[in-house]
Backbone bond lengths (Angstrom), bond angles and torsions (degrees), N, CA, C in turn:
res aa  C-N    CA-C-N  psi(-1)  N-CA   C-N-CA  omega(-1)  CA-C   N-CA-C  phi
1 M - - - 1.430 - - 1.510 108.73 -
2 S 1.397 113.98 132.85 1.463 116.13 -178.02 1.517 109.41 -77.40
3 P 1.289 119.82 146.65 1.467 123.35 -179.34 1.502 111.62 -66.19
4 K 1.345 114.13 144.02 1.494 115.97 178.82 1.485 110.49 -79.32
5 V 1.375 114.11 157.86 1.417 121.42 179.33 1.508 107.46 -111.70
6 S 1.304 119.58 132.38 1.442 123.52 -170.33 1.536 111.25 -74.76
7 R 1.303 120.47 -13.19 1.445 121.51 171.88 1.526 108.34 -132.63
8 P 1.296 119.50 137.23 1.500 120.24 -175.93 1.509 109.48 -70.44
9 A 1.323 114.02 147.58 1.462 119.95 178.16 1.529 108.25 -147.08
10 S 1.332 117.46 138.74 1.471 119.06 -179.24 1.507 108.93 -72.94
11 P 1.324 118.33 157.56 1.446 120.68 -179.34 1.558 114.68 -74.77
12 R 1.358 114.03 -10.91 1.482 115.58 -178.37 1.505 108.16 -119.14
13 L 1.348 113.50 151.26 1.442 121.28 172.33 1.517 106.73 -124.50
14 L 1.373 118.74 127.68 1.421 119.47 179.16 1.529 108.71 -62.63
15 P 1.359 117.54 130.01 1.453 120.43 177.72 1.478 113.66 -57.50
16 L 1.313 115.80 122.63 1.481 121.51 175.43 1.507 108.77 -117.58
17 L 1.339 114.80 129.90 1.479 118.76 -175.64 1.546 110.55 -67.76
18 A 1.297 117.16 136.30 1.431 121.54 176.99 1.523 113.59 -58.25
19 A 1.305 116.71 -30.38 1.424 121.61 -178.51 1.540 111.93 -63.92
20 A 1.348 116.11 -24.79 1.440 117.27 178.40 1.508 114.62 -66.01
21 Q 1.349 114.76 -40.58 1.411 118.83 176.08 1.518 109.56 -168.39
22 H 1.249 118.81 129.91 1.514 121.69 -178.55 1.532 108.94 -67.57
23 V 1.312 112.42 146.95 1.496 120.03 165.29 1.515 109.50 -111.28
24 G 1.261 114.93 149.34 1.455 122.07 178.14 1.546 110.58 -137.95
25 G 1.276 115.78 172.83 1.426 117.37 -178.19 1.489 112.70 -165.24
26 Q 1.377 113.14 -179.69 1.462 120.98 179.83 1.533 107.62 -156.39
27 A 1.324 115.34 140.82 1.433 117.83 173.27 1.484 109.07 -79.22
28 V 1.342 114.90 144.11 1.454 123.04 178.06 1.518 108.01 -129.86
29 M 1.296 118.96 -174.32 1.423 123.18 -179.45 1.523 110.64 -68.21
30 E 1.329 116.10 113.80 1.418 123.96 -179.59 1.538 113.78 55.23
31 G 1.388 113.27 36.15 1.430 115.66 -177.27 1.472 112.54 -178.17
32 V 1.397 116.35 -169.80 1.443 123.68 -173.13 1.581 107.58 -141.05
33 M 1.303 116.96 138.15 1.415 120.39 170.23 1.561 107.73 -106.95
34 M 1.307 119.59 128.55 1.447 125.53 177.78 1.530 111.00 -116.43
35 R 1.345 117.32 143.67 1.403 121.36 179.53 1.536 111.28 -132.22
36 R 1.330 116.43 136.69 1.446 121.24 173.28 1.509 108.62 -140.75
37 G 1.303 118.23 115.46 1.495 118.58 -178.18 1.542 110.49 66.07
38 D 1.361 115.04 -132.83 1.419 122.76 -178.44 1.493 114.43 -93.46
39 R 1.319 115.49 21.63 1.446 122.67 -176.04 1.492 111.98 -131.28
40 L 1.395 120.18 139.86 1.390 123.92 171.81 1.453 110.16 -133.61
41 A 1.325 118.25 160.42 1.408 124.64 179.74 1.537 106.53 -142.37
42 I 1.319 117.24 139.53 1.455 127.40 -179.87 1.504 108.99 -115.88
43 A 1.316 120.39 115.56 1.421 121.41 175.58 1.520 110.22 -111.72
44 V 1.319 116.02 132.99 1.449 122.13 -175.35 1.511 112.13 -134.20
45 R 1.313 115.95 135.54 1.476 119.91 176.32 1.514 107.44 -84.11
46 R 1.305 116.47 118.30 1.527 120.21 -179.12 1.508 109.87 -83.56
47 P 1.327 119.91 164.36 1.475 122.91 -179.53 1.454 113.21 -56.99
48 D 1.369 120.78 -28.45 1.482 124.48 -179.13 1.519 112.57 -78.66
49 G 1.352 116.46 -4.65 1.465 122.03 -178.55 1.468 117.04 95.79
50 S 1.366 116.78 -9.89 1.467 119.76 178.29 1.476 111.31 -77.76
51 I 1.329 115.68 163.43 1.492 121.91 178.24 1.461 108.36 -113.55
52 V 1.279 118.32 120.56 1.486 121.25 177.54 1.549 106.62 -103.63
53 V 1.328 116.39 137.69 1.463 122.31 -177.73 1.540 108.16 -122.29
54 E 1.290 116.61 121.73 1.463 123.97 175.50 1.550 109.54 -106.81
55 E 1.323 115.22 123.12 1.446 118.39 177.66 1.544 110.08 -107.58
56 R 1.358 116.94 135.17 1.444 123.18 -173.15 1.512 110.38 -142.45
57 P 1.379 116.70 156.53 1.428 116.97 169.00 1.498 111.44 -73.33
58 W 1.306 119.54 150.68 1.441 125.30 179.85 1.580 106.78 -76.68
59 F 1.359 116.02 127.67 1.436 120.43 177.11 1.514 108.92 -65.68
60 V 1.306 118.40 129.66 1.443 124.38 -178.99 1.597 108.57 -113.61
61 L 1.292 117.39 121.01 1.447 122.07 -177.66 1.521 109.92 -72.05
62 V 1.297 118.58 -50.61 1.460 121.76 -177.28 1.520 107.96 -131.78
63 R 1.331 114.44 128.52 1.476 119.47 -175.74 1.544 114.16 -96.54
64 G 1.280 118.10 -3.38 1.443 121.97 178.41 1.539 112.41 -66.39
65 E 1.324 118.20 146.09 1.466 121.14 -178.84 1.513 109.61 -62.43
66 W 1.309 120.46 -27.85 1.475 121.24 -176.95 1.543 109.00 -61.88
67 A 1.342 116.89 -31.84 1.505 117.78 -174.51 1.513 109.21 -76.25
68 K 1.320 120.85 -4.89 1.435 122.21 176.90 1.522 114.85 -99.10
69 K 1.330 115.17 -3.37 1.460 121.37 -175.81 1.534 109.10 -76.73
70 P 1.388 113.68 143.88 1.493 115.65 176.70 1.500 110.82 -61.54
71 G 1.281 116.00 139.56 1.453 123.92 -179.34 1.513 111.75 92.81
72 L 1.328 117.91 -15.58 1.485 120.44 179.83 1.489 110.49 -117.27
73 R 1.363 118.81 -25.15 1.436 121.17 -170.45 1.549 116.96 -77.14
74 G 1.352 114.83 -13.43 1.478 119.31 -173.88 1.500 114.48 -61.64
75 F 1.334 117.46 -46.81 1.481 116.63 -175.74 1.574 110.78 -72.38
76 P 1.325 121.22 -41.86 1.492 119.36 174.63 1.479 110.71 -57.18
77 V 1.379 120.39 -42.45 1.407 124.15 -179.48 1.572 110.34 -61.26
78 L 1.305 114.04 -42.11 1.463 119.65 178.03 1.544 112.70 -58.59
79 V 1.357 115.77 -47.00 1.428 119.57 176.72 1.499 114.04 -63.60
80 E 1.380 112.79 -44.41 1.515 116.14 176.51 1.456 112.73 -59.98
81 T 1.322 118.50 -38.71 1.451 121.57 -179.13 1.511 109.61 -63.37
82 M 1.363 117.68 -44.59 1.441 118.97 -178.71 1.558 110.89 -65.37
83 V 1.335 117.54 -42.22 1.462 119.65 -179.88 1.522 110.22 -61.73
84 N 1.293 119.35 -49.35 1.429 125.36 -177.27 1.515 109.15 -68.15
85 G 1.351 117.53 -39.26 1.469 119.94 178.16 1.514 113.07 -64.85
86 I 1.327 117.38 -42.82 1.486 117.95 179.83 1.501 113.53 -68.95
87 G 1.346 115.19 -34.56 1.465 119.75 172.18 1.478 112.36 -61.02
88 A 1.356 117.19 -40.71 1.466 123.94 179.49 1.552 111.13 -63.72
89 L 1.355 110.65 -44.72 1.477 115.99 179.97 1.516 111.79 -63.58
90 N 1.326 116.28 -38.69 1.431 118.01 179.83 1.581 112.20 -68.50
91 Y 1.309 115.23 -41.02 1.485 120.50 173.40 1.501 111.75 -58.04
92 S 1.337 114.30 -47.77 1.515 117.69 -179.60 1.469 114.59 -59.62
93 A 1.395 115.42 -40.60 1.422 117.79 178.98 1.548 111.85 -65.77
94 Q 1.282 116.04 -34.44 1.431 119.30 179.34 1.595 110.53 -67.46
95 Q 1.269 115.61 -40.76 1.471 118.33 179.34 1.492 114.66 -75.31
96 A 1.422 116.27 -38.48 1.443 119.97 -179.48 1.471 111.51 -66.24
97 L 1.331 116.66 -29.21 1.501 121.20 -178.64 1.503 110.70 -101.71
98 E 1.317 116.91 9.10 1.516 124.71 -179.54 1.487 110.11 51.31
99 G 1.333 115.40 42.22 1.469 121.18 171.63 1.514 113.86 74.86
100 E 1.333 119.54 16.74 1.431 122.51 179.65 1.499 110.93 -68.23
101 G 1.343 119.24 90.84 1.467 123.44 177.82 1.546 113.75 71.17
102 E 1.353 118.61 6.50 1.421 121.74 177.77 1.512 111.79 -100.43
103 E 1.279 119.61 133.72 1.454 123.77 173.84 1.505 111.10 -130.62
104 E 1.358 114.82 156.21 1.481 117.59 178.40 1.530 108.53 -65.83
105 L 1.317 115.89 143.15 1.444 122.73 179.08 1.515 109.69 -68.08
106 S 1.319 118.59 137.46 1.432 121.39 171.71 1.538 109.02 -71.64
107 P 1.352 119.48 163.09 1.440 119.38 178.05 1.517 114.91 -56.75
108 L 1.359 115.91 -38.91 1.447 119.26 175.61 1.477 113.70 -63.60
109 A 1.349 117.02 -45.34 1.456 123.71 178.69 1.517 110.14 -62.18
110 L 1.329 117.26 -39.32 1.446 122.28 -178.67 1.561 110.04 -67.47
111 A 1.336 115.23 -41.03 1.465 118.41 177.69 1.542 110.70 -63.45
112 G 1.335 116.77 -40.44 1.419 121.91 179.59 1.575 111.23 -65.09
113 T 1.285 115.59 -40.84 1.433 121.78 178.41 1.564 111.09 -63.57
114 V 1.346 115.74 -44.27 1.460 119.46 175.62 1.472 112.44 -60.52
115 A 1.383 117.53 -45.64 1.449 121.07 178.83 1.512 111.48 -60.59
116 L 1.328 115.19 -41.03 1.492 119.55 -178.43 1.556 108.86 -65.16
117 A 1.348 116.25 -41.93 1.440 120.23 -179.98 1.541 111.32 -63.88
118 F 1.330 117.16 -42.03 1.491 120.66 176.11 1.498 110.35 -62.65
119 G 1.356 117.13 -45.17 1.444 121.33 179.87 1.515 111.53 -58.82
120 M 1.296 116.49 -45.70 1.522 118.85 -177.59 1.529 108.79 -65.65
121 A 1.329 116.98 -42.27 1.467 119.45 -179.88 1.512 111.71 -62.65
122 L 1.329 118.05 -42.56 1.486 120.34 179.92 1.491 108.20 -69.23
123 A 1.317 120.74 -37.26 1.482 121.59 179.66 1.536 109.40 -65.84
124 L 1.298 119.35 -40.16 1.486 122.34 -178.87 1.506 112.26 -70.37
125 F 1.328 115.95 -46.66 1.454 119.09 -167.03 1.567 114.03 -106.55
126 V 1.302 117.35 -0.98 1.480 119.88 174.77 1.535 110.97 -123.91
127 V 1.353 117.22 -56.39 1.441 119.98 -176.32 1.528 114.44 -71.00
128 L 1.374 115.15 -48.09 1.463 118.01 -179.72 1.490 115.42 -58.82
129 P 1.348 119.83 -47.57 1.476 119.30 178.18 1.514 112.27 -62.95
130 H 1.350 118.13 -36.55 1.455 119.39 178.16 1.503 111.84 -62.60
131 L 1.343 117.67 -45.23 1.471 122.60 -179.08 1.543 110.37 -64.25
132 V 1.353 116.08 -39.47 1.483 118.48 -179.57 1.510 108.54 -68.35
133 T 1.294 118.19 -37.39 1.508 122.15 178.94 1.549 110.21 -64.10
134 L 1.360 116.81 -35.37 1.458 118.47 176.74 1.499 109.15 -63.67
135 G 1.339 118.50 -35.58 1.452 121.10 172.89 1.524 113.29 -60.26
136 V 1.317 117.20 -41.81 1.418 122.20 177.54 1.563 110.27 -64.97
137 Q 1.320 115.61 -39.63 1.444 119.71 174.90 1.538 112.73 -61.08
138 A 1.321 115.68 -42.43 1.402 120.85 178.58 1.544 112.57 -62.28
139 L 1.358 117.74 -28.71 1.450 120.36 175.59 1.534 114.77 -81.91
140 G 1.373 114.29 1.19 1.471 120.23 179.10 1.483 113.58 79.18
141 L 1.279 118.85 17.59 1.495 122.04 179.32 1.499 113.70 -98.02
142 S 1.340 117.15 0.61 1.445 120.22 176.42 1.584 110.78 -148.93
143 G 1.296 115.27 158.01 1.435 118.51 176.61 1.545 109.59 -83.26
144 G 1.330 115.99 -169.62 1.455 118.90 178.00 1.487 113.38 -76.50
145 V 1.384 114.14 -176.99 1.497 118.07 -174.50 1.556 112.48 -67.44
146 E 1.298 117.14 -8.89 1.471 118.56 174.37 1.466 112.45 -85.11
147 S 1.330 119.13 -9.44 1.502 122.65 -176.60 1.505 111.88 -90.74
148 L 1.346 115.97 154.50 1.429 122.11 175.93 1.533 108.95 -68.18
149 A 1.311 119.57 -35.02 1.455 121.96 -178.93 1.494 112.71 -59.44
150 F 1.327 116.55 -40.26 1.472 119.49 -179.51 1.574 109.72 -59.47
151 H 1.345 116.30 -46.23 1.435 120.52 -175.33 1.562 111.22 -75.30
152 A 1.313 114.15 -25.47 1.510 116.90 174.52 1.546 108.44 -68.90
153 W 1.321 119.41 -47.18 1.440 123.36 174.21 1.536 110.65 -55.12
154 D 1.320 115.59 -49.00 1.449 122.15 -178.26 1.540 109.74 -56.89
155 G 1.353 116.38 -41.70 1.445 119.32 178.63 1.548 112.96 -66.58
156 V 1.318 115.40 -38.34 1.452 119.66 -179.98 1.518 109.15 -63.78
157 F 1.297 118.51 -46.90 1.452 121.29 177.60 1.541 113.71 -62.29
158 K 1.334 112.22 -37.49 1.504 118.18 -178.68 1.525 109.51 -62.20
159 L 1.341 113.63 -47.06 1.553 117.53 -179.22 1.526 108.48 -67.41
160 A 1.346 117.99 -36.01 1.448 121.82 -179.58 1.545 111.29 -63.21
161 V 1.295 115.65 -43.68 1.458 119.55 176.14 1.518 111.50 -60.72
162 F 1.322 116.42 -43.29 1.485 119.33 -178.18 1.522 109.83 -62.16
163 V 1.348 115.99 -49.71 1.508 119.96 -178.07 1.498 109.86 -62.74
164 L 1.297 118.62 -43.65 1.498 120.83 -177.39 1.563 108.43 -67.50
165 Y 1.301 116.68 -35.41 1.485 119.55 177.50 1.489 111.35 -61.22
166 I 1.390 115.68 -46.76 1.443 121.42 -178.97 1.553 108.60 -64.28
167 L 1.319 118.93 -46.06 1.423 123.07 -179.00 1.574 109.05 -61.81
168 G 1.337 113.73 -41.45 1.460 115.31 -176.86 1.533 113.30 -64.94
169 I 1.340 116.38 -44.25 1.500 117.79 -175.62 1.527 108.28 -73.95
170 S 1.333 118.55 -22.98 1.516 121.43 179.25 1.513 109.88 -67.71
171 L 1.286 117.35 -19.14 1.498 121.36 -177.92 1.497 109.33 -81.51
172 V 1.360 119.62 -18.92 1.466 121.86 179.41 1.536 108.94 -71.32
173 P 1.322 120.05 126.37 1.473 121.79 -173.22 1.562 111.26 -59.37
174 D 1.289 119.59 -41.64 1.459 120.95 -176.47 1.557 111.22 -67.23
175 I 1.302 114.10 -26.66 1.509 115.32 -177.97 1.478 110.73 -70.84
176 K 1.336 121.23 -24.75 1.455 123.24 178.20 1.507 111.24 -56.88
177 R 1.368 114.98 -40.98 1.519 117.01 179.87 1.512 108.36 -71.24
178 V 1.339 121.89 -35.29 1.449 121.50 176.46 1.512 109.19 -63.67
179 F 1.344 119.67 -40.69 1.456 121.58 177.92 1.498 111.66 -65.95
180 Q 1.374 117.86 -32.28 1.481 120.13 174.41 1.473 111.02 -63.25
181 Y 1.391 117.50 -43.90 1.456 121.23 177.95 1.547 108.82 -65.85
182 H 1.353 116.70 -31.09 1.448 117.76 175.13 1.492 111.06 -61.53
183 G 1.299 116.32 -42.43 1.494 121.59 177.96 1.517 109.93 -64.71
184 A 1.351 117.88 -39.74 1.479 120.94 179.01 1.518 110.53 -62.30
185 E 1.346 113.39 -42.20 1.508 118.93 178.84 1.512 109.74 -56.45
186 H 1.333 119.46 -49.62 1.414 122.65 -177.34 1.553 111.08 -65.13
187 K 1.290 118.73 -44.66 1.394 122.02 -179.09 1.558 110.48 -59.93
188 T 1.305 116.65 -40.07 1.456 121.57 -175.83 1.509 109.00 -72.97
189 I 1.358 118.75 -37.94 1.455 122.26 176.99 1.582 110.96 -64.07
190 W 1.353 114.41 -42.66 1.491 119.48 177.45 1.507 106.86 -56.81
191 T 1.330 119.19 -50.04 1.457 123.16 -177.28 1.523 111.22 -55.56
192 F 1.305 115.04 -46.45 1.464 121.82 -179.90 1.550 110.68 -62.35
193 E 1.346 114.25 -45.77 1.469 118.90 -175.44 1.516 111.61 -71.53
194 N 1.326 116.98 -20.58 1.496 119.12 178.34 1.589 110.52 -92.54
195 G 1.306 114.88 7.52 1.445 119.65 175.65 1.495 115.98 71.06
196 L 1.350 117.99 20.72 1.438 123.25 -179.35 1.519 112.10 -92.61
197 A 1.314 116.24 158.06 1.447 120.58 179.23 1.547 107.76 -66.85
198 L 1.358 114.49 139.70 1.474 118.49 -176.29 1.559 109.25 -80.05
199 T 1.283 113.96 90.38 1.480 121.34 176.91 1.529 106.90 -128.56
200 C 1.347 113.55 158.01 1.466 119.81 177.92 1.542 109.40 -61.01
201 E 1.318 116.24 -39.63 1.433 119.43 -176.35 1.548 110.52 -63.72
202 N 1.354 118.40 -43.94 1.448 118.99 176.90 1.528 115.66 -68.20
203 A 1.332 114.13 -38.70 1.486 119.80 -178.61 1.551 110.33 -69.07
204 R 1.367 116.35 -32.91 1.417 121.93 -177.89 1.581 108.49 -60.27
205 Q 1.320 116.33 -34.00 1.495 119.04 -177.01 1.528 113.44 -76.34
206 A 1.314 115.62 -18.52 1.505 118.61 -173.70 1.511 111.51 -78.20
207 S 1.303 116.28 165.64 1.463 123.62 -178.05 1.553 109.58 -77.22
208 R 1.292 116.09 147.62 1.457 118.95 177.88 1.536 109.90 -88.63
209 L 1.323 117.34 -0.89 1.440 122.89 178.34 1.530 111.75 -105.53
210 H 1.334 116.41 142.22 1.428 119.27 -177.68 1.555 112.03 -142.34
211 P 1.280 116.59 136.13 1.555 116.68 -171.68 1.544 112.07 -70.01
212 R 1.351 118.93 -17.78 1.501 116.64 179.94 1.478 111.24 -98.66
213 C 1.321 120.40 21.03 1.460 121.18 -179.23 1.480 113.01 -71.39
214 G 1.346 115.30 150.69 1.444 120.41 177.50 1.500 116.61 -56.65
215 T 1.375 115.76 -29.48 1.460 116.68 175.01 1.551 111.94 -63.89
216 T 1.320 116.16 -41.08 1.446 121.40 177.54 1.535 107.93 -62.53
217 F 1.302 119.34 -43.96 1.418 123.33 178.11 1.496 113.92 -56.62
218 L 1.323 118.24 -42.40 1.442 123.45 178.98 1.532 111.21 -66.15
219 L 1.302 116.76 -36.41 1.441 121.45 176.91 1.511 110.06 -65.96
220 F 1.327 117.55 -44.09 1.462 121.63 175.47 1.494 111.01 -57.31
221 V 1.409 117.38 -43.56 1.478 122.61 178.05 1.484 110.60 -58.28
222 L 1.373 118.49 -49.38 1.441 122.80 -177.20 1.512 111.70 -64.53
223 A 1.353 117.17 -42.35 1.462 121.41 -178.22 1.511 110.02 -66.18
224 L 1.303 118.94 -45.42 1.457 123.23 179.04 1.483 111.86 -63.79
225 S 1.311 116.82 -40.31 1.470 120.66 -179.15 1.521 111.44 -64.96
226 I 1.315 116.53 -34.80 1.497 119.78 175.77 1.507 111.59 -62.09
227 V 1.321 117.20 -44.90 1.447 121.52 -177.61 1.513 110.10 -73.12
228 L 1.295 119.84 -45.77 1.439 121.60 -173.81 1.591 109.85 -72.00
229 Y 1.304 117.26 -37.59 1.459 118.28 176.79 1.529 111.65 -62.57
230 A 1.323 116.03 -37.53 1.446 120.25 -178.56 1.547 109.17 -67.68
231 V 1.313 120.29 -26.73 1.445 122.19 -179.66 1.477 112.02 -95.80
232 L 1.323 117.02 -49.10 1.479 119.90 -171.96 1.527 115.16 -79.79
233 V 1.316 120.08 -33.02 1.457 119.88 -178.82 1.531 111.72 -64.87
234 P 1.343 118.95 -49.08 1.463 118.93 177.43 1.512 111.30 -62.64
235 W 1.285 119.64 -34.35 1.468 125.39 -178.97 1.528 109.57 -66.53
236 L 1.339 116.81 -46.00 1.453 123.26 -178.74 1.529 109.92 -66.47
237 L 1.319 115.35 -35.78 1.459 118.35 179.46 1.532 114.25 -62.75
238 Q 1.329 115.98 -21.93 1.439 121.19 177.45 1.498 114.01 -64.77
239 F 1.314 115.70 -29.94 1.435 123.35 -179.47 1.547 114.61 -79.96
240 W 1.345 113.72 -40.49 1.428 118.20 176.68 1.498 109.59 -161.78
241 S 1.346 117.02 135.46 1.429 120.90 179.44 1.555 107.02 -142.00
242 P 1.331 119.96 127.18 1.473 121.06 -179.82 1.530 110.98 -61.99
243 D 1.320 115.78 156.20 1.470 121.80 -177.99 1.542 110.72 -75.79
244 G 1.287 116.70 -52.46 1.470 119.82 -177.91 1.526 113.29 -64.68
245 S 1.312 118.86 141.38 1.488 120.88 177.41 1.523 113.47 -62.72
246 V 1.314 116.37 -42.64 1.509 118.16 179.78 1.526 110.65 -64.82
247 L 1.362 114.09 -46.06 1.480 116.90 178.11 1.479 114.41 -62.93
248 K 1.332 116.10 -33.58 1.431 121.34 177.21 1.522 113.54 -65.17
249 Q 1.315 116.60 -40.34 1.446 122.68 179.41 1.568 110.31 -69.40
250 L 1.347 114.94 -40.24 1.467 117.85 176.53 1.513 109.42 -64.34
251 Y 1.311 116.69 -40.10 1.499 120.27 176.83 1.482 112.87 -57.63
252 I 1.370 115.34 -45.89 1.440 122.55 -178.21 1.535 110.66 -64.29
253 I 1.342 115.16 -43.71 1.472 119.19 176.41 1.468 111.14 -59.80
254 G 1.407 117.83 -42.45 1.394 120.77 176.47 1.542 113.24 -59.76
255 L 1.317 115.18 -42.16 1.536 120.50 175.43 1.486 109.32 -56.33
256 K 1.359 117.13 -46.52 1.460 119.07 -176.04 1.531 111.38 -62.79
257 L 1.357 115.73 -40.31 1.436 118.69 179.25 1.515 112.38 -64.08
258 V 1.309 118.09 -41.30 1.457 120.36 176.68 1.519 112.96 -67.17
259 L 1.297 116.05 -36.63 1.464 122.12 177.93 1.524 114.92 -64.70
260 M 1.408 113.98 -18.50 1.463 115.83 177.41 1.540 112.16 -64.10
261 I 1.310 117.52 -19.79 1.488 117.88 178.47 1.532 110.34 -67.28
262 P 1.355 119.28 -56.71 1.491 116.76 177.75 1.504 113.01 -64.80
263 V 1.333 118.06 -31.73 1.453 122.58 176.80 1.560 110.25 -56.74
264 S 1.328 115.89 -51.80 1.455 123.62 179.15 1.548 111.27 -59.58
265 C 1.319 115.63 -41.70 1.458 120.82 178.46 1.534 111.79 -60.41
266 L 1.352 116.94 -47.68 1.409 121.02 178.21 1.513 113.89 -67.30
267 A 1.355 117.84 -36.98 1.426 121.74 176.74 1.508 111.13 -63.57
268 Y 1.310 118.36 -37.89 1.433 122.14 -178.75 1.560 110.01 -64.54
269 E 1.300 118.29 -43.67 1.437 122.05 178.23 1.521 110.90 -64.00
270 L 1.363 116.69 -39.53 1.444 118.69 179.76 1.547 111.92 -66.16
271 I 1.297 116.90 -41.91 1.435 118.83 -179.41 1.556 111.84 -67.15
272 R 1.337 117.92 -33.08 1.433 120.59 176.91 1.537 108.97 -70.05
273 L 1.309 115.23 -40.91 1.510 116.84 177.41 1.522 110.56 -66.51
274 S 1.243 118.44 -40.92 1.463 120.57 178.43 1.520 112.63 -60.96
275 G 1.359 117.06 -43.28 1.431 121.36 -178.67 1.584 111.95 -74.29
276 R 1.320 115.52 -27.85 1.492 118.04 -178.39 1.504 116.26 -81.46
277 C 1.364 115.25 -25.79 1.443 122.32 -172.60 1.524 110.25 -117.91
278 Q 1.289 119.43 49.36 1.454 121.45 -179.14 1.496 113.53 -70.80
279 N 1.333 116.72 -13.89 1.492 121.85 174.50 1.516 110.47 -79.80
280 V 1.308 119.51 -8.41 1.471 123.21 176.91 1.539 109.84 -99.18
281 A 1.337 116.24 132.77 1.462 119.77 -170.69 1.582 111.52 -61.39
282 L 1.373 113.73 -40.47 1.471 118.19 179.93 1.533 111.38 -56.53
283 C 1.321 114.00 -47.34 1.500 119.41 -178.59 1.575 111.03 -63.67
284 R 1.321 115.91 -38.81 1.470 118.85 177.95 1.535 109.33 -63.47
285 W 1.340 118.12 -41.66 1.445 120.54 -179.65 1.534 110.32 -68.56
286 M 1.340 117.41 -34.72 1.511 118.48 177.30 1.477 110.44 -60.40
287 A 1.329 117.94 -34.55 1.470 119.65 -173.47 1.556 111.30 -86.72
288 V 1.262 119.85 -8.08 1.481 123.10 -175.44 1.485 113.72 -58.01
289 P 1.364 120.30 -51.26 1.471 119.14 -178.75 1.504 111.96 -58.56
290 G 1.350 116.81 -43.68 1.460 118.62 -179.63 1.542 115.23 -68.19
291 M 1.343 114.14 -31.81 1.445 117.44 174.80 1.538 112.58 -70.34
292 M 1.335 115.83 -29.55 1.451 119.88 177.11 1.533 108.65 -70.66
293 M 1.351 117.99 -38.50 1.449 120.97 -178.11 1.550 109.54 -68.89
294 Q 1.371 115.01 -30.97 1.449 119.24 179.63 1.482 113.93 -64.09
295 R 1.336 114.92 -20.01 1.561 117.45 175.61 1.532 108.60 -65.98
296 L 1.301 116.61 -16.00 1.470 119.15 175.62 1.500 112.84 -93.81
297 T 1.361 118.62 -30.04 1.408 123.22 -172.03 1.548 112.22 -102.67
298 T 1.340 118.10 0.14 1.487 120.41 173.70 1.541 108.46 -131.05
299 Y 1.370 113.25 140.90 1.430 119.01 170.98 1.487 111.21 -122.10
300 E 1.315 119.46 161.49 1.457 122.36 178.20 1.499 108.92 -65.83
301 P 1.377 117.76 122.98 1.512 120.67 177.53 1.531 113.45 -83.64
302 D 1.326 114.80 164.29 1.455 117.10 170.76 1.514 108.75 -94.33
303 D 1.361 117.35 176.70 1.462 119.21 -176.17 1.478 114.54 -63.09
304 A 1.400 116.92 -33.40 1.485 119.88 -179.60 1.526 109.77 -64.90
305 Q 1.320 117.73 -34.93 1.458 119.89 179.95 1.539 109.95 -75.69
306 I 1.318 118.34 -35.74 1.448 122.52 174.10 1.542 109.98 -60.84
307 E 1.310 115.64 -42.33 1.443 121.81 -177.49 1.585 107.59 -60.94
308 V 1.314 118.48 -37.97 1.494 119.53 177.44 1.457 111.36 -65.98
309 A 1.362 119.24 -41.78 1.416 123.93 -178.20 1.582 109.04 -66.11
310 I 1.321 116.63 -36.41 1.443 118.19 178.53 1.512 110.56 -67.90
311 A 1.342 116.64 -40.49 1.509 118.95 176.68 1.506 111.05 -60.89
312 A 1.393 118.74 -37.29 1.428 119.90 -179.86 1.563 110.36 -67.50
313 L 1.315 117.77 -43.26 1.406 121.58 -177.81 1.546 111.86 -67.66
314 R 1.301 119.25 -36.40 1.423 122.76 175.79 1.557 110.35 -62.62
315 G 1.313 114.21 -40.23 1.492 117.51 178.77 1.538 109.02 -68.77
316 A 1.351 119.24 -36.18 1.462 119.73 -175.95 1.534 110.34 -70.04
317 V 1.364 116.85 -36.43 1.465 117.06 -176.14 1.492 110.99 -89.35
318 G 1.352 118.81 -1.57 1.462 121.74 176.66 1.477 115.46 68.57
319 E 1.398 114.63 44.51 1.470 117.27 179.37 1.500 110.79 -65.02
320 K 1.331 117.78 137.02 1.424 122.14 177.74 1.543 109.27 -92.09
321 D 1.302 113.73 146.23 1.483 117.99 179.37 1.494 110.57 -64.64
322 A 1.326 116.02 140.62 1.464 119.27 -179.69 1.479 111.64 -73.77
């Protein structure tokens, strides 16, 4: 017997060209969150086999037109994605566990969770590599922060932390199912963007890798930060540099944290360009490192997981019942 779906959905979706408006998504606990424009939908497989779909407006951080302009929109989009993503994860946990001790986060708790997530990411990928590189400098294997060697070592450690983090979480048994839903998300988006009917059969044939994936975005952020830190940090130190060594290092770490804002903005434009121009060789090559990393963050899903991703995408695009 096929599992029931908690909201009716027609078996067909009218093909909508991807050029009209991108869709994006995120794997959650036993489900998928999909977003298109100012609308998102979270589909979760409940323990009884049914699929529940929650449709919500997309949280917008800044409503001014300036925040939508190329070169400026990247950081607001990053924050919005984290807020909506954490909210979707919380909702999916509540549904997947049938409410066993799980409650929706209050706005204050959600803000605290986002701040904690940002803090942990910055500590792992900015502060930790810098401190380890200082250790390399102390061993005489690198020059000071004004040298290219220092930032090269910093970049190596930054990438190593990222890869080790991905490898580490992939060893957690429950994460494998999340990575399968990640694959289902990509397959469903490819099916939609190719104008095909949203069916398990069509989605099964699609690739589980996608150039606009968050994994690719993170790699763009890391790569750009390595280049920009090597250029901008020594340049900014020419204008002012604290006298004490400890204060100087704290100042440089602070500079790196602030520079993550323009880095994320540039990375966002690059990933959009890479995803939009896959018929151009340069864009395809830009996406290669991220696509390779996605082999670690996506697994082949089964039809039941694809069915959940399809339900989420139908909710996000606002499909009307036939």
